KEGUSE-427907 format. One line per field, with one value per residue (C-alpha): residue in one letter; y, z, x. Coordinates in nm, 4 decimals, decimal comma, m for minus. Each point is the difference from the previous one (the first is absolute). Layout:
BEGIN
code	c(A|...)
yy	c(Y|...)
zz	c(Z|...)
xx	c(X|...)
END
This chain:
BEGIN
code	c(M|M|P|A|T|I|Q|L|T|E|L|G|I|D|M|A|K|A|K|F|D|A|A|F|E|R|E|R|K|D|G|T|D|G|T|A|T|F|E|H|S|T|F|D|N|T|P|Q|G|F|K|Q|L|A|K|W|L|K|R|H|K|I|T|H|V|H|A|C|L|E|A|T|G|T|Y|G|D|A|L|A|E|F|L|H|Q|A|G|H|I|V|S|V|V|N|P|A|Q|I|K|A|Y|A|D|S|R|L|S|R|N|K|T|D|K|A|D|A|M|L|L|A|R|Y|C|R|S|E|T|P|P|A|W|T|P|P|A|P|E|L|R|D|L|R|A|L|L|H|Q|L|D|A|L|K|D|M|R|Q|Q|E|H|N|R|L|G|A|L|S|A|T|L|P|S|E|Q|V|R|T|V|I|Q|T|H|I|D|F|L|D|A|Q|I|K|H|L|T|D|T|I|K|S|H|V|K|R|H|P|H|L|Q|H|Q|R|D|L|L|Q|S|I|P|G|I|A|W|L|T|A|A|R|L|I|A|V|D|L|T|R|F|D|S|A|D|Q|L|A|A|F|A|G|L|S|P|R|Q|H|Q|S|G|M|S|V|N|K|P|A|H|L|S|K|R|G|H|A|T|L|R|H|A|L|Y|M|P|A|I|V|A|T|K|Y|N|P|F|V|H|D|L|Y|H|R|L|L|N|N|R|K|A|K|M|Q|A|I|G|A|A|M|H|K|L|L|R|L|A|F|G|V|V|H|S|D|T|P|F|D|P|H|W|D|A|K|R|L|Q|V|A)
yy	c(8,5695|0,2178|m0,1485|0,0197|0,2147|0,2952|0,2658|0,0804|0,3241|m0,0251|0,2567|0,0879|0,1371|0,1535|0,0041|0,2402|0,0581|0,2962|m0,0333|m0,2221|0,0557|m0,1993|m0,0320|m0,2037|m0,0228|0,1933|m0,0432|m0,2088|0,1440|m0,2759|m0,2767|0,1033|0,1336|0,2787|0,1864|m0,0779|0,2849|m0,0201|0,1455|0,0869|0,1407|0,0250|m0,0893|0,0114|m0,3343|0,0099|m0,1557|0,3263|m0,0220|m0,3547|0,1223|0,2749|m0,2626|m0,1969|0,3164|0,0771|m0,3452|0,0259|0,3396|m0,1667|m0,2794|m0,2650|m0,2702|m0,2715|0,0429|m0,2164|0,2202|m0,0462|0,1500|m0,0717|m0,1719|0,3080|m0,0981|0,0743|0,3162|m0,1765|m0,2545|0,2075|0,0969|m0,3585|m0,1142|0,2745|m0,0937|m0,3720|0,0520|0,2098|m0,3023|0,0980|m0,2158|0,1169|m0,1043|0,0898|m0,0345|m0,0269|0,3374|m0,1863|m0,1342|0,3508|0,1306|m0,2797|0,0778|0,3702|m0,0830|m0,2220|0,2950|0,2392|0,2249|0,3327|0,1863|m0,0678|0,1879|m0,1117|0,0506|m0,1870|m0,2862|m0,0312|m0,0143|m0,2580|m0,2167|0,0177|m0,1126|m0,2785|m0,1162|m0,0147|m0,1837|m0,2361|m0,0686|m0,0499|m0,2397|0,1257|0,0952|m0,1541|0,1990|m0,1608|m0,1414|0,2547|m0,1849|0,0059|0,3670|0,0790|m0,2093|0,1847|0,3347|m0,1064|m0,1194|0,3180|0,2104|m0,2177|0,0618|0,3735|0,0064|m0,1987|0,2414|0,2953|m0,1692|m0,0629|0,3646|0,1117|m0,2422|0,1447|0,3531|m0,1010|m0,1559|0,3078|0,2290|m0,1998|0,1183|0,3670|m0,0051|0,1436|0,1360|m0,2548|0,1376|m0,0980|m0,3470|m0,0384|0,1042|m0,2528|m0,2799|0,0726|m0,0345|m0,3264|m0,1357|0,1005|m0,1717|m0,3136|m0,0144|0,0519|m0,2715|m0,2453|0,0800|m0,0397|m0,3236|m0,1425|0,1192|m0,1843|m0,3209|0,0317|0,0726|m0,3207|m0,2037|0,1326|m0,1566|m0,3798|m0,0256|0,2656|m0,1722|m0,3306|0,1557|0,1567|m0,3408|m0,1532|0,2767|m0,0012|m0,3718|0,1072|0,0629|0,3640|0,1384|0,1625|0,1397|0,3470|m0,1386|m0,2451|0,2916|0,1826|m0,3078|m0,0464|0,3633|m0,0630|m0,2798|m0,2915|m0,1839|0,2395|m0,1243|m0,3075|m0,0960|0,0689|0,1518|0,2594|0,0837|0,0313|0,2317|0,2100|0,0404|0,0726|m0,3103|m0,1763|m0,0508|0,2339|m0,1006|0,2298|m0,1969|0,0965|m0,1817|m0,1253|0,3114|0,0982|m0,2479|0,1813|m0,1870|m0,0421|0,2338|0,0787|0,2049|0,2269|0,1020|m0,0581|0,0396|0,1666|m0,0127|m0,3773|m0,0413|0,2137|m0,2063|m0,3226|0,1138|m0,0654|m0,3179|m0,1331|0,0713|m0,1994|m0,2758|m0,0476|m0,1288|m0,1854|m0,0986|m0,3134|0,0801|0,3615|m0,0919|m0,2534|0,2352|0,2926|m0,1893|m0,1767|0,3366|0,1345|m0,3098|0,0667|0,3450|0,1939|0,3396|0,0077|0,2321|m0,2324|m0,2893|0,2024|0,0960|m0,3674|m0,0751|0,2620|m0,1555|m0,3480|0,1194|0,1613|m0,3194|m0,1982|0,2454|m0,0465|m0,3781|m0,0306|0,2333|m0,1608|m0,3551|0,0874|m0,2019|0,1143|0,0105|m0,3412|0,0065|m0,3621|0,0563|m0,0639|m0,3279|m0,1228|0,0887|m0,2005|m0,3010|0,0088|0,0323)
zz	c(2,9121|m0,3016|m0,3213|m0,0176|m0,3157|0,1841|0,0954|0,3697|0,1548|0,3600|0,2083|0,3490|0,2397|0,3375|0,2074|0,2710|0,1722|m0,2114|m0,3155|m0,1943|m0,2241|m0,3228|m0,2163|m0,2999|m0,1913|m0,3252|m0,1605|0,0455|m0,1831|0,0570|0,1681|0,3569|0,2734|0,0706|m0,3200|m0,0095|m0,0142|0,1665|m0,0400|0,3350|0,1268|0,3217|0,0338|0,2684|0,1678|m0,1117|m0,2826|m0,1913|0,0502|m0,1375|m0,3157|m0,0360|0,0256|m0,2829|m0,2156|0,0798|m0,1129|m0,3142|m0,0800|0,0077|m0,2252|0,2713|m0,0218|0,2380|0,3188|0,2687|0,3009|0,3181|0,3346|0,3605|0,2405|0,2089|0,1978|m0,1945|m0,1783|m0,3284|m0,0068|m0,2083|m0,2567|m0,0284|m0,0613|m0,2612|m0,1941|0,0181|m0,1337|m0,2819|m0,1144|0,1386|0,2049|0,3588|0,2577|0,3677|0,1559|0,3591|0,0915|0,1466|m0,3468|m0,1455|0,2808|m0,0612|m0,3720|0,0710|0,2314|m0,2671|m0,2412|0,2618|m0,0446|0,1761|m0,0759|0,1868|m0,1683|m0,1363|m0,3555|0,0653|0,1638|m0,3013|m0,2317|0,2255|m0,0113|m0,3800|m0,0111|0,2483|m0,2128|m0,3083|0,1610|0,2375|m0,1811|0,3236|m0,0091|m0,0992|0,2691|m0,0021|0,1525|0,3044|m0,0296|0,0984|0,3220|0,1027|m0,0896|0,2146|0,2875|m0,0119|0,0071|0,3002|0,1907|m0,0858|0,1386|0,3116|0,0665|m0,0491|0,2528|0,2537|m0,0393|0,0629|0,3079|0,1378|m0,0565|0,1945|0,2832|0,0125|0,0194|0,2771|0,1943|m0,0433|0,1146|0,3191|0,1255|m0,0620|0,1551|m0,3033|0,0051|0,0029|m0,3319|m0,1788|0,1500|m0,1102|m0,3586|m0,0272|0,1587|m0,2329|m0,2988|0,1370|0,0434|m0,3575|m0,1311|0,2010|m0,1667|m0,3453|0,0633|0,1084|m0,3063|m0,2330|0,1717|m0,0588|m0,3613|m0,0572|0,1455|m0,2204|m0,3068|0,0453|0,0572|m0,3215|m0,2088|0,0435|m0,1148|0,2506|0,2750|m0,0911|0,0240|0,3322|0,1377|m0,1187|0,1563|0,3283|0,0335|0,0850|0,3761|0,0413|m0,2977|0,0851|m0,2419|m0,0442|m0,0720|m0,2418|m0,1758|m0,0315|m0,1477|m0,2434|m0,1092|m0,0826|m0,2348|0,0960|m0,3197|m0,2145|0,1500|m0,1484|0,3174|0,3712|m0,0534|m0,2351|0,2550|0,2811|m0,2136|m0,0823|0,3716|0,0856|0,2183|m0,1864|0,1993|m0,1098|0,0552|0,0210|m0,0503|m0,1636|0,0182|0,3380|0,2089|m0,0766|0,0969|0,1535|0,1244|m0,2557|0,0404|m0,1805|m0,3141|0,0826|m0,3663|m0,0918|0,1124|0,3410|0,0631|m0,0453|0,2387|0,2574|m0,0419|0,0683|0,3186|0,2589|m0,1741|0,0171|0,3734|0,0442|m0,2277|0,2172|0,2679|m0,1931|m0,3395|0,0341|m0,2977|0,1023|0,3694|m0,0692|m0,2312|0,2408|0,3038|m0,1965|m0,1032|0,3548|0,1293|m0,2599|0,1569|m0,2785|0,0935|0,0781|m0,2925|m0,2344|0,1207|m0,0451|m0,3524|m0,0791|0,1431|m0,2309|m0,2941|0,0942|0,0427|m0,3434|m0,1589|0,1679|m0,1407|m0,3475|0,0443|0,0990|m0,2793|m0,2771|0,1110|0,0648|0,3202|0,3593|0,2465|0,1375|0,3249|m0,0586|m0,3560|0,0861|0,1773|m0,2909|m0,2477|0,1983|0,0124|m0,3791|m0,0480)
xx	c(3,4658|0,0695|0,1443|0,3783|m0,0209|m0,1570|0,2527|m0,0218|0,1142|0,1198|m0,1863|0,1193|m0,2619|0,0806|m0,3190|m0,1085|m0,3308|m0,1119|0,2091|0,2352|0,3006|0,0384|0,3106|0,1086|0,3231|m0,0237|0,3404|0,3152|0,2980|0,2529|m0,1990|0,0810|m0,2195|0,2454|m0,0841|m0,3710|m0,2470|m0,3396|m0,3432|m0,1558|m0,3266|m0,2012|m0,3676|m0,2668|m0,0660|m0,3639|m0,2053|0,0416|0,3756|m0,0023|m0,1736|0,2584|0,2738|m0,1631|m0,0182|0,3651|0,1093|m0,2115|0,1512|0,3409|m0,1301|0,0333|m0,2651|0,1255|0,1979|0,1515|m0,0690|0,2013|m0,0992|0,0843|m0,2365|m0,0850|m0,3064|m0,3167|0,1145|0,0732|m0,2828|m0,2419|0,2637|0,1251|m0,3578|m0,0519|0,3141|m0,0774|m0,3519|0,1470|0,2023|0,3396|0,2378|0,0365|0,2592|m0,0346|0,3436|0,1225|0,1605|0,2988|0,0814|m0,0041|0,2208|0,2508|m0,0039|0,0562|0,2914|0,1548|m0,0091|0,1433|m0,3027|0,0469|m0,3214|m0,3233|m0,2844|m0,3346|0,1244|0,3256|m0,1916|m0,2316|0,3017|0,1639|m0,3135|m0,0024|0,3639|m0,0727|m0,2922|0,2220|0,2914|m0,1826|m0,3317|m0,2010|m0,2959|m0,3410|m0,2496|m0,3461|m0,2873|m0,1599|m0,3491|m0,2696|m0,0805|0,3672|0,0325|m0,3038|0,1347|0,3317|m0,1809|m0,2081|0,3062|0,1891|m0,2852|m0,0190|0,3702|m0,0504|m0,2861|0,2021|0,2915|m0,2310|m0,1449|0,3481|0,0925|m0,3066|0,0794|0,3517|m0,1401|m0,2352|0,2867|0,2166|m0,2816|m0,0477|0,3356|m0,0812|m0,3485|m0,1855|m0,3500|m0,2779|m0,1252|0,3230|m0,0107|m0,3626|0,0787|0,2830|m0,2021|m0,2930|0,2330|0,1397|m0,3522|m0,0823|0,3146|m0,0821|m0,3421|0,1524|0,2599|m0,2693|m0,2096|0,2989|0,1016|m0,3486|0,0162|0,3303|m0,1442|m0,3098|0,2123|0,2000|m0,3173|m0,1563|0,2770|0,0228|0,3624|0,1073|m0,1976|0,1657|0,3462|m0,0956|m0,1015|0,3279|0,2069|m0,1927|0,0720|0,3578|0,0383|0,0992|m0,1929|m0,3326|m0,2547|0,1571|0,3462|m0,1619|m0,1706|0,3321|0,1657|m0,2890|0,0377|0,3675|m0,1194|0,2237|m0,0941|0,2059|0,3265|0,1665|0,1825|0,0116|0,3456|m0,1487|m0,2674|0,2548|0,2138|m0,3073|m0,0705|0,3636|0,0180|0,2812|0,3228|0,2773|0,3615|0,3017|0,3197|0,3269|0,3315|0,1154|m0,0593|m0,3601|m0,2695|m0,2939|m0,3089|m0,2771|m0,2958|m0,3217|0,0454|m0,3002|m0,0014|m0,3573|m0,3596|0,0298|m0,3756|m0,0024|0,2929|m0,1782|m0,3173|0,1907|0,1758|m0,2712|m0,1270|0,3564|0,0121|m0,3219|0,1305|0,3101|m0,2384|m0,2691|0,1443|0,2186|0,2243|0,0577|0,0324|0,2744|0,1895|m0,0237|0,1249|0,2720|0,1393|m0,0191|0,1794|0,2706|0,0500|m0,1668|m0,1405|m0,3703|m0,0765|0,1886|m0,2135|m0,3184|0,1089|0,0536|m0,3455|m0,1529|0,1832|m0,1230|m0,3580|0,0069|0,1312|m0,2775|m0,2539|0,1454|m0,0136|m0,3648|m0,1159|0,2045|m0,0732|m0,3669|0,0323|m0,0623|0,2866|0,0973|0,2020|0,1038|0,1264|0,3668|m0,0790|m0,2142|0,2733|0,2554|m0,2330|m0,0425|0,3747)
END
């Protein structure tokens, strides 16, 4: 962390795949955001673009920034790493938080420049926590999993094309081309799957976490790898982790007339929620804690999807528990706790 005496400039960065917009507040005439003026520029989302950003900041005599950007997949990872290595503070913020902030300010404009200015204002008013780069082995694991998902999506698209062609009786040549591509993707997926397994085995601490997570009924090796990539150790509580995944219950209650059923917030890591869906289904059959919760909710006339959402939430909390306690899953934990009490 930088000494308190260093003057920080809040830098808002709106990321896209090929470029990013950066803005910082240059002047405040009466201490309000409404009269603030901003400097803004657009850069390529490349190493050369990062260097141009550094020159731009230097030209404006800015030496230390608190940069704020949204968590938009992997588009901002390289820039965040560049700024962190340069000694700046970086915050990677959930897009839902920025949207809520924009709504609170009644923001009307939605442009890349306006979004960068909004992020700079958010950084000044909210002072979001600093981002810490993932360890190299976690960064590599995330990249491998991201590529695996991309290959599986391509394979599914080709299967869909093949199914659609069956109804129109296409030429055999077209069918052969599609099937050849599917076979190629299958081979690539198998190779990448083996690579992910080998990567985890090469790092003892990742392998240890995998063993802990796979001790939980419902979590197989690929789900364990996805949870490891999230880095469960960076969360202070299971509640924080659940909020990150968008699996925290969200209530809607007002006065005497509005009292809607609680549901999952779904404001968080959509990929993690998707990864937990099928494991939760399996856990409702083979995990005693999840099984009991699931059937208790169904017996209380909760909708099936509500019960599955609760099962996902429970499974995630169990994952947090085994990693933070460094103890494998114990199906008799509740009974032992009652005996001690």
